[in-house]
N, C-alpha and C positions, 0 to 999 in steps of 0.2 A: 567335812566340807572346809575348804580353805577360805570361803567367802569370795568376794569379787570387788573390783573397782566399779562403782556405779557409772553408768554411761552418760555422764554429764560433761565429759570432755568432747563436746559436740563440735560438728563442723562449723568453722567460723572464718571470716575474712579478717586478716590482720589489718588494723586500722592505724595508719600513720598519716596518710594524706587523703582527706575527704572520704574516709571509710571505704576506700576502694582496693585495699590490699596492696598498696604501693608504698615504696619507701625511696627517699632520695639517696643517690649515690653520695657517700661521704657523710651522711647524716648519722649522728650518734644519739641514740635514744633507747629507752627500755620499753619493753612490751610485756605485760603480764599475760600468762596463759590462763584461760578459764579454769577455775579451781576444780580439782577432782576430790571426791570423797570415797572412802572405803568402808565396807562392812566390818573390817578388822581394825582393831586399835593399832596405833603406831604411826610412824612417819612415812609419808609418800616420797618416792624418789622419782625425779623427772629426767627424761633424756629426749634427744631430738635427732632426727636424721634429715639430711637434705637442706639444712639451713644455708642461706646465702653466705658467701665468703665474708669473713670478718665478724660474723654474729655467733653467739654461743648462748646456751641455756644454763641457768643456775639449777643444779640438781636438787636443791632443797626447796626453792620457791617456785620454780618453773618460769621465772622471768627471763625473757630473751633480751640480751643487750649486745652492744658492740657498734662498730662503724662499718657499714657496707662498703666493700672495695671493688666489686665487680658488677657490671650491668647484666641483666638477664632475669629469667623467671625460674623460680625454684619450687618444687613440690616438697613440702615439709610435713613430716610426721612427728608428733609429740606423743610420748608415752609416759604414763604414770604407773608406778609399780609400788605395791604395798609390801609389808613384811612377810607375806606368804607367797610373794611373787605373782599374785594376781595383777593383771594389767588392764589398763584402758587407754585408748588412743584417739587422737583426732588428726585429721589431715587438712591442709589448706595450701593454696598457691600464693606465693609471695613474689612480687615483681620489684626489682631494683631498677630505677630509671634515672636518667640524668636530668638535672633541673632544666626547665624550659620556660619560655616566655609566657605560657598560659597557666603556670602554677597558680592556684587560687590566691588572689590578692585584691585588696580594696584600693582603688586608685585615687579617690578624691581626698583632698586635704581638708582638714577641719570639718569633717562630715556632720558633726552635731552642733557646729557653730559655737562650741564652748570656748574657743580662742577668739571670739569676737569676729571681726571682719577679715581675719587672716586668711589669705588665699582667695577669698571670694571677692567679686566685684558686685556692688549693689548700690541701689539708690540710697541716699543718706537716710538713716533711721530705720531701714528695713531690718538689719541685723541688730538686735538688742536683747536686753535681759529684763525689761520692765515686766510688771505683773499684769499688764493690761490684757495680754493674750498668753495662755499657758504654753510652756514647752512640752514636747513629748517626753524627753528625758533631759536631765540637767536643768539649767535655767536660761540658756540662750536658744533662740530660734530665729527664723526669718519670717517677718510679718509684712506681707505686701498688701497695700491699700488699706481700707478701713478708715478713710479720712472723711471729713465733712464736706468734701468738694470733689470734683472730677480729678482723677489721678491715674498716673501710669507708673508702676514700680517694676524694677528689674532685679534679677539675681542671677549671677553667672560664674562659671569656672571652666577653664580649658584643660583637657587631659588628652593624652595620646593612648589609643587602644592598640595593643599588640595584634598583629595579623593572625588570623586563624583561631581566635579565642571567642568563646561565648561571653556576652557582656550584659547581664541584667542590671538595670538601674532600679533601685528601690528608694522610696521616700515615704514619709508620713505627712499627710495633709489634714489640716483642720480648717473647715470653712464655716463661718457664721455670718449671717446676713440680717439686715433690717428690711430688705425688700419684701413687700407684702403681697404683691400681685402674683398669684399662683400661675405656674406654667410659662412665665415670660423670663427670658434671659436678659439681664441688664448688665451684669458684671462678669468678667471672664478671666480665667487663668490659662495661659498657654505655655506648654513646655516644649522646647525645641532642642534638637541636636543639630548644630550648625543651622541651616535654614529649614530643615524638615521639622514639621510639627509632629511630636510623638505622643502627646497627651494634652487633654484639655479638661477644664472644669469650670463651673460657673456658680452663681448664686443658687441655682437649682440643685446643686450638690451639697448644700449645707447639711451638716449632720452634727449630732452630739458627740464630741470627742474626735480623736484622730482616727484616720483611715489609712491603711497601708496601701501604697500603689506600686506596681511593678511594670517596667517597660523594657522590652528586649531591644538592646542596642547592638546586637551582634552584626548587623549590616554595616556598622561603622568601624569594624575591626580593621586595623592597619592604617587608621586615619587619626589626625588631630581633630578633636571634637570639642566644640564649645557648647556646654549645657546651659541653657538660658530659660529662666522662668519669667514670664511677663504677666503682671496683673493689671487689669484696667477696670475702672469703675466710673459710673456716671456721676452727675453733680447732685443727685437726689439721695436716696437711701444708701447706706454704706454696706459693703461686703468686705470681710477680712479673709485673705488667703494666707494661712500660716503653714510653713513648711519646716520640718525638722528631720534629723537623722537620715540624711541622704547618703546613699552608698552605691558605688559602681564597682562591682566585683567581677573580675575576669575568672574564667574557668576553661579547662581544656575542651 
């Protein structure tokens, strides 16, 4: 018996962009092939057929490297061979595409507020690094309301969403309140995209620690959008609306 290559060179999608088996035209990057093992001692030798133009495989390591030069979809087969000529193979499809406006990208500036008020427009004192309210990450965050009197605080930033892209907005909110009357909304946080309200919260949503929120803003693709959070509280018991790690990430 000559032994065999164990079948762990399994089907897989090459992962360069968003784990979808795509690669940018002109992008230079290496990609390791899943490692094979043999029942025989000795070194494995790798080879490949169908690689996109400009890419090659290292015969010793199985790593695919190079700069893609041609658009299109390729059906690639990678083979590993041991000293007895026993082989194992895997196949996958690899697409080379031109960079486009919807390539994954985070659009907001200073999303975690670690550069202070840079890029953001906010009521004085909203963006700070005091220890009175914790940040989700880092030391800066946006803290709306939580005063000992009636107040309205705002936080905003304007971005342009490319047409045809999906655009999820994510942020972490932490709400704590001194309001004691159960079931009654006294203080409110409103999140708007331009004039449309896309999310709300209130003293009734108070919780221990941060909660991640997600809002789909794909309907605003192709437009300039002002994202604005407005917190309002009455003159009695306080409610703090704390926001951190805001991200607006476009995708195809």
